[in-house]
VOBA-1610 file (N, C-alpha, C; in pm, whole numbers, padded with zeros to 5 digits, always signed):
BEGIN
Unk-00141+02667-01088Unk-00096+02569-01102Unk-00092+02413-00995Unk-00125+02311-01073Unk-00137+02169-00956Unk+00000+02154-00898Unk+00024+02125-00803Unk+00163+02063-00754Unk+00141+01909-00806Unk+00052+01849-00785Unk+00045+01736-00830Unk+00103+01703-00940Unk+00077+01775-01031Unk+00130+01755-01174Unk+00251+01904-01218Unk+00329+01913-01080Unk+00452+01993-01111Unk+00568+01894-01142Unk+00666+01900-01212Unk+00789+01808-01249Unk+00871+01815-01109Unk+00914+01723-01108Unk+01014+01691-00982Unk+01149+01661-01027Unk+01241+01723-00989Unk+01387+01659-01012Unk+01447+01610-00910Unk+01502+01522-00912Unk+01565+01428-00820Unk+01693+01367-00851Unk+01826+01440-00804Unk+01959+01433-00896Unk+01922+01461-01032Unk+01969+01345-01133Unk+01944+01383-01276Unk+01794+01342-01356Unk+01729+01278-01247Unk+01585+01238-01303Unk+01474+01343-01271Unk+01435+01363-01410Unk+01306+01464-01371Unk+01187+01379-01398Unk+01111+01398-01294Unk+00955+01337-01300Unk+00881+01425-01361Unk+00760+01374-01451Unk+00695+01450-01493Unk+00557+01497-01433Unk+00533+01422-01319Unk+00464+01472-01211Unk+00486+01390-01090Unk+00399+01442-00982Unk+00438+01374-00838Unk+00362+01229-00808Unk+00273+01189-00902Unk+00208+01045-00889Unk+00314+00923-00916Unk+00312+00837-00781Unk+00404+00728-00802Unk+00304+00617-00762Unk+00362+00487-00877Unk+00248+00383-00843Unk+00318+00273-00741Unk+00267+00251-00644Unk+00363+00196-00532Unk+00363+00063-00535Unk+00463-00001-00485Unk+00501-00161-00508Unk+00387-00230-00456Unk+00350-00332-00546Unk+00230-00413-00508Unk+00263-00576-00530Unk+00295-00661-00463Unk+00295-00804-00484Unk+00188-00857-00558Unk+00246-00928-00670Unk+00172-00971-00770Unk+00192-01151-00771Unk+00296-01213-00715Unk+00299-01342-00718Unk+00282-01404-00852Unk+00373-01372-00948Unk+00300-01387-01087Unk+00462-01421-01155Unk+00551-01405-01104Unk+00708-01473-01177Unk+00717-01580-01181Unk+00819-01629-01256Unk+00849-01759-01305Unk+01000-01775-01263Unk+01006-01873-01156Unk+01171-01860-01111Unk+01232-01734-01089Unk+01170-01613-01040Unk+01184-01497-01028Unk+01199-01388-01142Unk+01156-01468-01260Unk+01161-01378-01361Unk+01043-01318-01442Unk+01036-01170-01447Unk+00917-01146-01507Unk+00885-01196-01601Unk+00706-01174-01610Unk+00619-01261-01724Unk+00545-01146-01798Unk+00486-01204-01904Unk+00368-01102-01959Unk+00304-01043-01859Unk+00268-01090-01762Unk+00167-01039-01661Unk+00232-00915-01624Unk+00364-00899-01610Unk+00409-00790-01518Unk+00457-00672-01654Unk+00454-00712-01757Unk+00463-00620-01882Unk+00300-00534-01853Unk+00211-00627-01843Unk+00089-00537-01875Unk+00051-00473-01760Unk+00066-00550-01647Unk+00065-00484-01480Unk+00144-00346-01473Unk+00244-00345-01499Unk+00307-00248-01496Unk+00316-00112-01613Unk+00312-00185-01719Unk+00286-00096-01856Unk+00165-00012-01852Unk+00061-00079-01819Unk-00076-00010-01785Unk-00041+00134-01722Unk+00013+00136-01607Unk+00044+00248-01542Unk+00102+00361-01626Unk+00212+00308-01709Unk+00271+00417-01782Unk+00176+00463-01867Unk+00083+00405-01943Unk-00016+00429-02012Unk-00113+00541-01947Unk-00111+00485-01818Unk-00231+00582-01704Unk-00188+00734-01662Unk-00037+00765-01691Unk-00015+00872-01660Unk+00080+00898-01530Unk+00122+00795-01466Unk+00203+00799-01334Unk+00345+00848-01366Unk+00391+00951-01285Unk+00548+00994-01313Unk+00629+00861-01300Unk+00633+00798-01187Unk+00699+00694-01149Unk+00611+00542-01119Unk+00700+00454-01166Unk+00622+00334-01143Unk+00704+00259-01051Unk+00670+00191-00931Unk+00769+00110-00887Unk+00746-00074-00884Unk+00811-00132-00898Unk+00813-00252-00927Unk+00739-00336-00779Unk+00692-00419-00782Unk+00663-00521-00648Unk+00805-00543-00578Unk+00801-00578-00456Unk+00932-00644-00386Unk+00997-00733-00483Unk+01114-00724-00526Unk+01200-00818-00607Unk+01344-00837-00506Unk+01344-00962-00516Unk+01436-01049-00431Unk+01577-01044-00436Unk+01635-00990-00349Unk+01776-00980-00401Unk+01859-01097-00383Unk+01778-01192-00323Unk+01857-01367-00282Unk+01720-01443-00307Unk+01731-01567-00364Unk+01636-01659-00371Unk+01584-01732-00236Unk+01656-01702-00144Unk+01609-01726-00015Unk+01519-01621+00058Unk+01530-01508-00001Unk+01467-01407+00078Unk+01320-01351-00001Unk+01273-01443-00060Unk+01136-01427-00142Unk+01009-01412-00058Unk+00958-01307-00075Unk+00811-01307+00026Unk+00724-01448-00016Unk+00716-01478-00161Unk+00629-01577-00203Unk+00720-01666-00320Unk+00648-01763-00372Unk+00706-01852-00467Unk+00700-01771-00570Unk+00670-01697-00636Unk+00657-01654-00759Unk+00680-01506-00746Unk+00758-01442-00653Unk+00801-01323-00636Unk+00916-01287-00772Unk+00915-01162-00804Unk+01040-01130-00893Unk+01160-01103-00828Unk+01278-01132-00911Unk+01398-01147-00848Unk+01499-01100-00943Unk+01619-01034-00874Unk+01733-00991-00934Unk+01873-01033-00889Unk+01857-01196-00838Unk+01973-01252-00767Unk+02054-01323-00872Unk+02012-01301-01017Unk+02117-01371-01116Unk+02084-01270-01212Unk+02186-01302-01298Unk+02190-01215-01437Unk+02067-01235-01507Unk+02024-01355-01532Unk+01958-01390-01663Unk+01823-01309-01612Unk+01779-01273-01483Unk+01673-01204-01488Unk+01670-01084-01500Unk+01773-01013-01595Unk+01787-00877-01642Unk+01718-00867-01752Unk+01683-00931-01815Unk+01638-00921-01954Unk+01478-00877-01989Unk+01402-00974-01925Unk+01267-00956-01890Unk+01221-00828-01839Unk+01283-00801-01732Unk+01250-00645-01668Unk+01327-00541-01752Unk+01424-00557-01833Unk+01456-00446-01926Unk+01339-00412-02082Unk+01309-00524-02078Unk+01173-00535-02170Unk+01073-00421-02124Unk+01035-00452-01981Unk+00939-00371-01914Unk+00981-00247-01908Unk+01097-00217-01837Unk+01164-00076-01856Unk+01134+00018-01973Unk+01185-00067-02082Unk+01182-00004-02207Unk+01070+00055-02255Unk+00952-00020-02236Unk+00809-00004-02268Unk+00754+00123-02148Unk+00800+00133-02059Unk+00752+00211-01971Unk+00795+00345-02024Unk+00951+00360-02062Unk+01018+00465-02110Unk+00955+00538-02238Unk+00920+00428-02321Unk+00859+00483-02445Unk+00720+00536-02430Unk+00646+00513-02328Unk+00525+00586-02294Unk+00546+00722-02172Unk+00643+00745-02136Unk+00671+00875-02087Unk+00684+00867-01928Unk+00694+00756-01858Unk+00715+00741-01744Unk+00845+00672-01684Unk+00881+00701-01563Unk+00997+00665-01493Unk+00970+00539-01408Unk+01074+00431-01413Unk+01032+00326-01371Unk+01166+00284-01240Unk+01114+00249-01119Unk+01186+00189-01020Unk+01171+00068-00974Unk+01273+00005-00935Unk+01250-00129-00877Unk+01277-00152-00721Unk+01184-00232-00637Unk+01200-00201-00474Unk+01323-00345-00482Unk+01425-00336-00426Unk+01483-00445-00394Unk+01461-00496-00223Unk+01462-00624-00187Unk+01391-00660-00064Unk+01451-00789-00027Unk+01501-00821+00072Unk+01524-00988+00148Unk+01372-00991+00229Unk+01312-01071+00208Unk+01193-01096+00339Unk+01245-01145+00476Unk+01391-01180+00477Unk+01388-01233+00600Unk+01309-01341+00671Unk+01273-01343+00792Unk+01205-01424+00876Unk+01079-01417+00808Unk+01020-01340+00761Unk+00868-01367+00690Unk+00877-01419+00546Unk+01017-01466+00508Unk+01011-01527+00387Unk+00918-01627+00362Unk+00867-01673+00262Unk+00775-01769+00245Unk+00638-01797+00276Unk+00545-01713+00214Unk+00412-01707+00274Unk+00335-01682+00105Unk+00205-01746+00149Unk+00116-01760+00019Unk+00052-01633-00044Unk+00021-01631-00152Unk-00067-01519-00211Unk-00177-01515-00112Unk-00222-01363-00104Unk-00322-01314-00017Unk-00460-01392-00091Unk-00475-01419-00227Unk-00592-01525-00258Unk-00601-01663-00210Unk-00484-01694-00132Unk-00492-01850-00115Unk-00462-01838+00031Unk-00492-01714+00102Unk-00460-01756+00235Unk-00367-01646+00294Unk-00280-01630+00237Unk-00170-01534+00279Unk-00072-01604+00398Unk-00105-01734+00431Unk-00040-01793+00585Unk+00099-01810+00531Unk+00167-01854+00635Unk+00332-01890+00602Unk+00304-02026+00544Unk+00432-02028+00454Unk+00466-02169+00405Unk+00515-02285+00494Unk+00483-02390+00510Unk+00531-02482+00589Unk+00684-02500+00528Unk+00754-02539+00627Unk+00910-02538+00616Unk+00940-02664+00518Unk+00877-02786+00529Unk+00873-02889+00443Unk+00850-02848+00317Unk+00749-02768+00288Unk+00722-02742+00145Unk+00803-02610+00101Unk+00910-02511+00179Unk+01004-02453+00153Unk+01074-02538+00088Unk+01122-02629+00181Unk+01242-02747+00136Unk+01227-02818+00010Unk+01107-02844-00038Unk+01081-02886-00152Unk+01053-02808-00245Unk+01075-02693-00274Unk+01057-02563-00338Unk+01185-02589-00451Unk+01165-02550-00571Unk+01272-02571-00695Unk+01416-02483-00662Unk+01368-02356-00601Unk+01462-02271-00535Unk+01543-02279-00417Unk+01657-02239-00368Unk+01692-02255-00221Unk+01596-02158-00143Unk+01556-02173-00002Unk+01475-02078+00057Unk+01516-02106+00177Unk+01504-02006+00251Unk+01523-02001+00398Unk+01507-01858+00498Unk+01447-01915+00599Unk+01418-01781+00697Unk+01544-01756+00769Unk+01571-01625+00748Unk+01690-01536+00831Unk+01635-01413+00891Unk+01706-01425+01023Unk+01686-01321+01090Unk+01787-01288+01207Unk+01783-01167+01234Unk+01880-01124+01346Unk+01897-01215+01495Unk+01782-01254+01522Unk+01760-01335+01631Unk+01691-01448+01628Unk+01675-01567+01693Unk+01588-01673+01680Unk+01436-01661+01707Unk+01389-01549+01685Unk+01251-01501+01722Unk+01155-01522+01572Unk+01041-01576+01597Unk+00978-01635+01484Unk+00898-01466+01463Unk+00834-01483+01363Unk+00764-01365+01304Unk+00614-01359+01347Unk+00591-01475+01406Unk+00440-01513+01472Unk+00423-01621+01468Unk+00321-01675+01532Unk+00293-01802+01585Unk+00308-01915+01459Unk+00287-01890+01378Unk+00258-01972+01233Unk+00402-01998+01164Unk+00492-01890+01197Unk+00607-01900+01122Unk+00722-01994+01218Unk+00805-02051+01129Unk+00907-02128+01182Unk+01025-02028+01226Unk+01127-02068+01345Unk+01204-01994+01389Unk+01321-01971+01294Unk+01350-01826+01266Unk+01452-01801+01167Unk+01602-01866+01203Unk+01680-01907+01110Unk+01828-01885+01144Unk+01879-01770+01168Unk+01984-01752+01273Unk+02023-01633+01305Unk+02158-01619+01196Unk+02157-01514+01137Unk+02252-01476+01080Unk+02406-01433+01142Unk+02509-01488+01108Unk+02654-01449+01168Unk+02687-01339+01045Unk+02847-01293+01103Unk+02915-01204+01043Unk+02888-01235+00897Unk+02945-01379+00855Unk+02971-01365+00708Unk+02835-01381+00637Unk+02752-01441+00697Unk+02585-01444+00634Unk+02530-01313+00615Unk+02552-01193+00724Unk+02532-01062+00693Unk+02585-01002+00595Unk+02733-01031+00573Unk+02800-00974+00477Unk+02766-01013+00341Unk+02715-01124+00304Unk+02663-01186+00220Unk+02543-01122+00159Unk+02455-01122+00254Unk+02329-01027+00228Unk+02351-00897+00137Unk+02429-00812+00230Unk+02457-00669+00177Unk+02528-00702+00033Unk+02615-00806+00004Unk+02668-00818-00166Unk+02559-00829-00233Unk+02463-00938-00156Unk+02346-00936-00266Unk+02256-00837-00314Unk+02253-00724-00223Unk+02198-00622-00256Unk+02261-00519-00342Unk+02385-00557-00329Unk+02472-00465-00422Unk+02481-00531-00577Unk+02482-00656-00569Unk+02471-00712-00691Unk+02341-00716-00772Unk+02245-00676-00709Unk+02126-00674-00742Unk+02082-00526-00788Unk+02169-00412-00724Unk+02165-00300-00791Unk+02249-00282-00932Unk+02376-00338-00960Unk+02428-00338-01059Unk+02318-00381-01198Unk+02268-00510-01125Unk+02158-00557-01240Unk+02049-00474-01272Unk+02019-00405-01159Unk+01896-00288-01176Unk+01931-00200-01256Unk+02062-00121-01260Unk+02109-00060-01362Unk+02109-00099-01473Unk+02159-00202-01514Unk+02182-00281-01621Unk+02046-00295-01704Unk+01926-00311-01664Unk+01785-00335-01695Unk+01769-00197-01712Unk+01821-00068-01667Unk+01799+00052-01692Unk+01683+00119-01597Unk+01634+00084-01474Unk+01581+00120-01400Unk+01610+00282-01358Unk+01540+00346-01327Unk+01580+00486-01301Unk+01577+00506-01159Unk+01499+00452-01064Unk+01513+00450-00931Unk+01526+00309-00853Unk+01605+00295-00722Unk+01581+00175-00638Unk+01547+00232-00524Unk+01433+00146-00503Unk+01402+00167-00335Unk+01424+00030-00277Unk+01495+00059-00174Unk+01531-00035-00058Unk+01427-00076+00024Unk+01389-00167+00031Unk+01264-00227+00126Unk+01285-00241+00273Unk+01303-00136+00360Unk+01338-00161+00484Unk+01220-00156+00585Unk+01111-00179+00565Unk+00990-00189+00660Unk+00904-00328+00602Unk+00773-00319+00685Unk+00697-00426+00668Unk+00751-00565+00733Unk+00844-00512+00826Unk+00871-00667+00887Unk+00977-00736+00847Unk+01021-00713+00717Unk+01105-00816+00654Unk+01222-00797+00706Unk+01339-00846+00636Unk+01480-00852+00707Unk+01551-00725+00743Unk+01547-00598+00702Unk+01642-00488+00760Unk+01523-00433+00879Unk+01412-00427+00858Unk+01289-00412+00974Unk+01333-00488+01083Unk+01334-00617+01083Unk+01365-00697+01186Unk+01516-00668+01264Unk+01567-00613+01184Unk+01737-00595+01253Unk+01701-00478+01289Unk+01602-00362+01262Unk+01579-00252+01319Unk+01492-00239+01458Unk+01407-00346+01483Unk+01312-00349+01608Unk+01374-00433+01714Unk+01377-00354+01857Unk+01420-00407+01957Unk+01337-00548+02012Unk+01229-00566+01970Unk+01150-00702+01971Unk+01201-00800+01867Unk+01245-00790+01754Unk+01301-00897+01690Unk+01433-00914+01698Unk+01511-00789+01735Unk+01667-00824+01746Unk+01706-00805+01883Unk+01755-00884+01938Unk+01804-00930+02078Unk+01981-00968+02061Unk+02041-00911+01953Unk+02187-00918+01953Unk+02250-00839+02028Unk+02350-00905+02101Unk+02432-00813+02176Unk+02574-00791+02093Unk+02598-00818+01971Unk+02699-00765+01895Unk+02698-00619+01826Unk+02777-00614+01733Unk+02745-00486+01670Unk+02624-00436+01573Unk+02555-00546+01588Unk+02441-00547+01504Unk+02304-00549+01560Unk+02315-00533+01691Unk+02213-00539+01785Unk+02238-00445+01888Unk+02139-00441+02015Unk+02157-00380+02128Unk+02081-00242+02109Unk+02167-00123+02091Unk+02178+00002+02107Unk+02084+00024+01958Unk+02016+00155+01962Unk+01959+00196+01818Unk+02085+00206+01727Unk+02188+00223+01742Unk+02287+00246+01677Unk+02312+00111+01604Unk+02328+00015+01705Unk+02362-00097+01630Unk+02269-00170+01543Unk+02129-00140+01599Unk+02009-00218+01512Unk+02007-00151+01375Unk+02040-00012+01348Unk+02031+00049+01234Unk+02183+00015+01129Unk+02249-00038+01219Unk+02367-00056+01123Unk+02345-00132+00992Unk+02260-00254+01003Unk+02269-00300+00856Unk+02195-00244+00712Unk+02092-00135+00788Unk+02011-00052+00710Unk+02111+00046+00661Unk+02183+00109+00721Unk+02282+00208+00672Unk+02409+00134+00598Unk+02449+00026+00649Unk+02563-00044+00562Unk+02479-00092+00430Unk+02372-00149+00394Unk+02312-00158+00287Unk+02274-00028+00203Unk+02226+00088+00255Unk+02209+00197+00204Unk+02361+00239+00150Unk+02447+00247+00200Unk+02597+00311+00175Unk+02687+00222+00073Unk+02632+00095+00083Unk+02675+00022-00023Unk+02591+00019-00194Unk+02478+00037-00171Unk+02398+00061-00283Unk+02429+00155-00363Unk+02426+00266-00275Unk+02486+00424-00343Unk+02580+00400-00402Unk+02675+00372-00335Unk+02811+00362-00419Unk+02798+00298-00550Unk+02699+00175-00559Unk+02713+00085-00684Unk+02597+00144-00744Unk+02528+00219-00723Unk+02420+00286-00796Unk+02445+00423-00849Unk+02426+00457-01000Unk+02509+00585-01053Unk+02452+00704-00982Unk+02554+00816-00990Unk+02537+00925-00906Unk+02416+00988-00949Unk+02369+01006-01044Unk+02275+01054-01106Unk+02141+01020-01097Unk+02122+00867-01049Unk+02009+00791-01011Unk+01972+00816-00881Unk+01824+00854-00844Unk+01779+00862-00699Unk+01778+00745-00640Unk+01792+00717-00487Unk+01735+00614-00411Unk+01650+00659-00320Unk+01560+00568-00341Unk+01438+00572-00245Unk+01467+00466-00125Unk+01395+00514+00008Unk+01415+00379+00129Unk+01276+00388+00171Unk+01217+00271+00154Unk+01058+00230+00237Unk+01083+00215+00377Unk+01022+00279+00454Unk+01027+00254+00587Unk+00890+00215+00639Unk+00912+00125+00737Unk+00780+00148+00852Unk+00802+00224+00960Unk+00743+00366+00919Unk+00749+00455+01056Unk+00750+00434+01164Unk+00635+00333+01159Unk+00604+00270+01335Unk+00624+00115+01280Unk+00653+00062+01374Unk+00667-00105+01326Unk+00541-00203+01347Unk+00438-00114+01436Unk+00327-00204+01473Unk+00323-00270+01569Unk+00442-00240+01669Unk+00410-00330+01772Unk+00445-00212+01898Unk+00398-00256+02032Unk+00390-00170+02160Unk+00539-00150+02186Unk+00599+00000+02197Unk+00729-00017+02249Unk+00821-00083+02148Unk+00783-00097+01998Unk+00909-00121+01926Unk+00959-00009+01878Unk+01005-00027+01737Unk+01026+00087+01667Unk+00932+00215+01648Unk+00971+00325+01673Unk+00893+00421+01664Unk+00920+00530+01569Unk+00838+00648+01571Unk+00874+00761+01475Unk+00960+00838+01507Unk+00998+00837+01621Unk+01131+00899+01679Unk+01226+00842+01589Unk+01238+00713+01617Unk+01343+00617+01580Unk+01352+00670+01428Unk+01240+00652+01345Unk+01247+00683+01205Unk+01305+00806+01144Unk+01286+00910+01239Unk+01349+01026+01207Unk+01499+01017+01199Unk+01550+00972+01352Unk+01683+00938+01352Unk+01751+00874+01227Unk+01695+00751+01201Unk+01729+00701+01084Unk+01727+00732+00927Unk+01634+00841+00923Unk+01603+00914+00829Unk+01736+00996+00768Unk+01729+01066+00867Unk+01892+01173+00911Unk+02010+01090+00862Unk+02023+00975+00905Unk+02117+00888+00884Unk+02140+00869+00739Unk+02014+00794+00692Unk+02006+00753+00534Unk+02047+00873+00448Unk+02012+00983+00478Unk+02003+01115+00404Unk+02181+01123+00395Unk+02232+01110+00496Unk+02388+01130+00479Unk+02429+01012+00392Unk+02388+00893+00391Unk+02430+00778+00316Unk+02386+00812+00169Unk+02301+00909+00144Unk+02281+00923-00006Unk+02180+00913-00014Unk+02071+00840+00046Unk+01916+00807+00017Unk+01833+00975-00024Unk+01786+00938-00082Unk+01696+01083-00147Unk+01544+01105-00122Unk+01476+00986-00091Unk+01346+00973-00065Unk+01318+00900+00008Unk+01254+00911+00126Unk+01183+00807+00219Unk+01048+00806+00214Unk+01001+00664+00150Unk+00860+00619+00145Unk+00830+00560+00270Unk+00714+00644+00318Unk+00663+00637+00442Unk+00563+00538+00460Unk+00580+00418+00504Unk+00456+00327+00533Unk+00471+00288+00673Unk+00390+00182+00726Unk+00409+00154+00854Unk+00367-00008+00885Unk+00381-00059+00998Unk+00342-00202+01065Unk+00420-00298+01001Unk+00398-00408+01023Unk+00377-00532+00959Unk+00530-00633+01031Unk+00552-00576+01178Unk+00665-00638+01230Unk+00617-00778+01272Unk+00473-00793+01309Unk+00425-00927+01342Unk+00396-00969+01221Unk+00317-01114+01230Unk+00301-01178+01115Unk+00216-01120+00996Unk+00116-01032+01035Unk+00050-00960+00907Unk+00054-00855+00921Unk+00095-00759+00806Unk+00090-00610+00766Unk-00070-00564+00836Unk-00141-00663+00802Unk-00298-00562+00817Unk-00296-00524+00990Unk-00231-00599+01059Unk-00256-00630+01215Unk-00222-00469+01254Unk-00228-00392+01220Unk-00173-00247+01275Unk-00264-00171+01356Unk-00178-00112+01461Unk-00223-00036+01581Unk-00263+00108+01552Unk-00258+00168+01396Unk-00265+00271+01377Unk-00430+00291+01293Unk-00501+00351+01345Unk-00629+00354+01250Unk-00634+00399+01121Unk-00709+00277+01048Unk-00699+00335+00890Unk-00805+00396+00849Unk-00783+00530+00813Unk-00858+00612+00790Unk-00790+00678+00638Unk-00843+00758+00605Unk-00777+00823+00459Unk-00665+00902+00498Unk-00552+00845+00423Unk-00424+00933+00441Unk-00383+00904+00592Unk-00415+00781+00621Unk-00361+00754+00770Unk-00234+00735+00801Unk-00143+00745+00678Unk+00007+00737+00717Unk+00073+00881+00655Unk+00004+00975+00649Unk+00061+01094+00609Unk+00121+01180+00715Unk+00073+01165+00842Unk+00144+01226+00933Unk+00297+01173+00956Unk+00318+01043+00950Unk+00441+00987+00903Unk+00526+01079+00843Unk+00481+01098+00700Unk+00560+01153+00581Unk+00576+01324+00643Unk+00466+01343+00701Unk+00476+01533+00747Unk+00607+01542+00815Unk+00614+01436+00962Unk+00694+01435+01041Unk+00848+01401+01002Unk+00860+01295+00908Unk+00984+01263+00876Unk+01058+01407+00770Unk+00947+01431+00693Unk+01006+01540+00597Unk+01050+01676+00672Unk+00983+01697+00776Unk+01015+01815+00843Unk+01098+01795+00927Unk+01136+01719+01019Unk+01224+01668+01092Unk+01371+01601+01073Unk+01365+01555+00980Unk+01494+01474+00919Unk+01530+01560+00781Unk+01444+01635+00716Unk+01500+01729+00623Unk+01534+01651+00500Unk+01436+01544+00504Unk+01429+01482+00344Unk+01312+01468+00269Unk+01323+01445+00129Unk+01192+01442+00066Unk+01147+01324+00087Unk+00965+01329+00099Unk+00936+01183+00157Unk+00792+01186+00051Unk+00760+01047+00047Unk+00663+00980-00062Unk+00538+00954+00075Unk+00433+01001+00042Unk+00292+00951+00139Unk+00246+00855+00051Unk+00214+00755+00128Unk+00125+00637+00090Unk+00008+00581+00217Unk-00092+00533+00115Unk-00190+00488+00238Unk-00336+00571+00233Unk-00434+00511+00157Unk-00542+00536+00144Unk-00565+00695+00110Unk-00469+00729+00029Unk-00503+00843-00080Unk-00579+00813-00201Unk-00695+00900-00227Unk-00796+00786-00312Unk-00818+00905-00419Unk-00806+01041-00392Unk-00864+01126-00509Unk-00764+01262-00506Unk-00770+01315-00638Unk-00726+01437-00670Unk-00718+01540-00562Unk-00808+01561-00492Unk-00798+01660-00447Unk-00753+01656-00299Unk-00751+01537-00239Unk-00670+01478-00136Unk-00503+01492-00178Unk-00501+01432-00290Unk-00342+01430-00317Unk-00275+01562-00337Unk-00361+01654-00397Unk-00314+01809-00369Unk-00312+01865-00254Unk-00380+01853-00171Unk-00373+01890-00041Unk-00250+01868+00047Unk-00225+01750+00024Unk-00117+01675+00097Unk+00018+01766+00063Unk+00032+01778-00076Unk+00135+01858-00128Unk+00134+01985-00108Unk+00035+02049-00098Unk+00019+02211-00056Unk+00042+02237+00099Unk+00000+02103+00162Unk+00023+02131+00331Unk+00166+02099+00371Unk+00249+02071+00260Unk+00380+02031+00273Unk+00436+01924+00354Unk+00345+01844+00355Unk+00348+01664+00403Unk+00413+01599+00356Unk+00446+01588+00213Unk+00499+01515+00135Unk+00558+01556+00016Unk+00647+01504-00087Unk+00709+01569-00193Unk+00635+01474-00326Unk+00602+01355-00260Unk+00562+01258-00384Unk+00437+01176-00317Unk+00314+01147-00414Unk+00210+01074-00372Unk+00188+00935-00433Unk+00169+00826-00348Unk+00217+00701-00409Unk+00062+00647-00393Unk+00022+00571-00495Unk-00110+00501-00480Unk-00100+00366-00515Unk-00166+00249-00451Unk-00123+00134-00484Unk-00275+00086-00546Unk-00332+00021-00421Unk-00479-00039-00478Unk-00566+00076-00526Unk-00567+00196-00507Unk-00665+00277-00581Unk-00591+00277-00739Unk-00474+00241-00768Unk-00425+00213-00918Unk-00494+00085-00971Unk-00495-00026-00897Unk-00571-00125-00944Unk-00702-00077-00991Unk-00783-00023-00897Unk-00920+00012-00930Unk-00934+00128-01037Unk-00826+00206-01060Unk-00803+00287-01206Unk-00682+00320-01255Unk-00622+00212-01336Unk-00484+00238-01371Unk-00464+00374-01432Unk-00570+00462-01473Unk-00586+00598-01560Unk-00591+00681-01445Unk-00540+00660-01296Unk-00604+00767-01184Unk-00532+00899-01219Unk-00386+00894-01273Unk-00344+01028-01292Unk-00384+01102-01397Unk-00442+01035-01499Unk-00491+01102-01599Unk-00655+01174-01541Unk-00709+01085-01482Unk-00821+01136-01466Unk-00799+01249-01316Unk-00707+01263-01229Unk-00669+01352-01148Unk-00645+01475-01228Unk-00572+01463-01315Unk-00521+01601-01394Unk-00639+01639-01457Unk-00769+01562-01519Unk-00890+01618-01530Unk-00961+01717-01441Unk-00956+01632-01337Unk-01041+01702-01201Unk-00961+01855-01169Unk-00829+01843-01154Unk-00746+01971-01126Unk-00760+02058-01232Unk-00795+02020-01355Unk-00820+02115-01485Unk-00671+02159-01514Unk-00606+02042-01532Unk-00454+02023-01590Unk-00444+02003-01732Unk-00552+01922-01774Unk-00510+01864-01902Unk-00675+01843-01968Unk-00765+01964-01993Unk-00851+01949-02039Unk-00900+01897-02189Unk-00754+01897-02253Unk-00784+01855-02392Unk-00708+01748-02413Unk-00704+01643-02342Unk-00675+01515-02326Unk-00514+01498-02364Unk-00441+01619-02355Unk-00286+01611-02431Unk-00190+01502-02370Unk-00206+01492-02228Unk-00125+01407-02160Unk-00144+01242-02181Unk-00243+01246-02223Unk-00304+01072-02253Unk-00218+01023-02373Unk-00197+00880-02382Unk-00134+00837-02499Unk-00235+00859-02627Unk-00129+00905-02714Unk-00198+00985-02856Unk-00290+00878-02881Unk-00273+00739-02893Unk-00359+00686-02951Unk-00478+00649-02855Unk-00490+00719-02713Unk-00635+00730-02647Unk-00689+00847-02681Unk-00609+00963-02635Unk-00640+01116-02599Unk-00706+01158-02723Unk-00658+01141-02855Unk-00718+01207-02976Unk-00857+01135-02985Unk-00903+01036-02943Unk-01029+00980-02926Unk-01143+01041-02844Unk-01051+01045-02716Unk-01134+01131-02605Unk-01144+01254-02621Unk-01054+01340-02666Unk-01078+01474-02711Unk-01213+01487-02830Unk-01193+01402-02913Unk-01297+01410-03028Unk-01452+01368-02946Unk-01437+01297-02850Unk-01598+01254-02821Unk-01639+01373-02677Unk-01534+01454-02640Unk-01568+01525-02529Unk-01693+01619-02539Unk-01681+01724-02684Unk-01767+01794-02713Unk-01927+01740-02730Unk-01933+01637-02786Unk-02061+01576-02780Unk-02104+01487-02677Unk-02016+01455-02581Unk-02043+01373-02463Unk-02117+01495-02367Unk-02024+01618-02363Unk-02101+01734-02279Unk-02225+01779-02319Unk-02237+01789-02440Unk-02385+01811-02475Unk-02501+01688-02434Unk-02457+01574-02463Unk-02534+01452-02429Unk-02605+01472-02287Unk-02457+01498-02206Unk-02469+01521-02041Unk-02572+01625-02025Unk-02569+01759-02077Unk-02655+01877-02046Unk-02796+01837-02052Unk-02820+01736-02188Unk-02950+01724-02216Unk-03024+01616-02114Unk-02940+01554-02032Unk-02990+01454-01953Unk-03033+01530-01827
//
């Protein structure tokens, strides 16, 4: 039996396999509303056999978008187009989650195909939606970024409430999972790091103070999210800065998040500075898997491994070694939206194409004997 294709129960949710499609920014929304692009982008992964599909970073506040065309759940009207996608994914046998986020001091950047640079303040002010860079302290995310507005107590309370409100909308849309984005240098990650959080009040200073916002949001979201639905949290296990947020810190935070009712830690890394690609972590195959292994073992919580996991044998090996409970693929899913089905074929789980959508699998199964004979003759 393959562990990759063994079902996993998280609270009341049963995932048919351990393959997760990771959140990937598409910059294709219209004023925060999902578009036909998202239906095709996310829907094809359901056809492709993944057990769980996660939306891109979805802003809880228009001020906290990564880019101008990010998805949003900051208003009720944004629920409908997302619900249509959720319904399609469910009809095709997969679960779907939404990644809720606030970009904080890294709000306002171009899509990668336009250069990925920080958007100028004047352009942000001219945007049709309200926008502001917010942070724990007046420290820029990098040389190209403007100084963020420092959040006061009412401002922090408003951010927490925006996560709670987006949670209720996510439930209305029918999502199975919420993932809280606490990594990659965005708002919560900037509160966690001693390099970006120089506060001396209860939201800064000690590790306990710097973790306070993460735990407050997780606790409030867990209270608002149905008890039977799992809650994930994405962390930068290390934040990509020297003497910054460490793996030891992530273990401590993960234990505390578990007590708040978080079920899975999605183990990413880096991003505190202006570009997530500027990581002091060697980027080889499965380069973030050791973070997942450590947090899983020492925090006693289920983990999701992500980062250059490219084939079925590698994914199966990670699970068999006890390094993770879920395998997330991102760019590999863009390369092959049917990655999960192909992995099942490789591991001998589905030789008859029975797990494929019936409108696809019947034709592939019919072709298989003739194809095998043809290949034998070549």
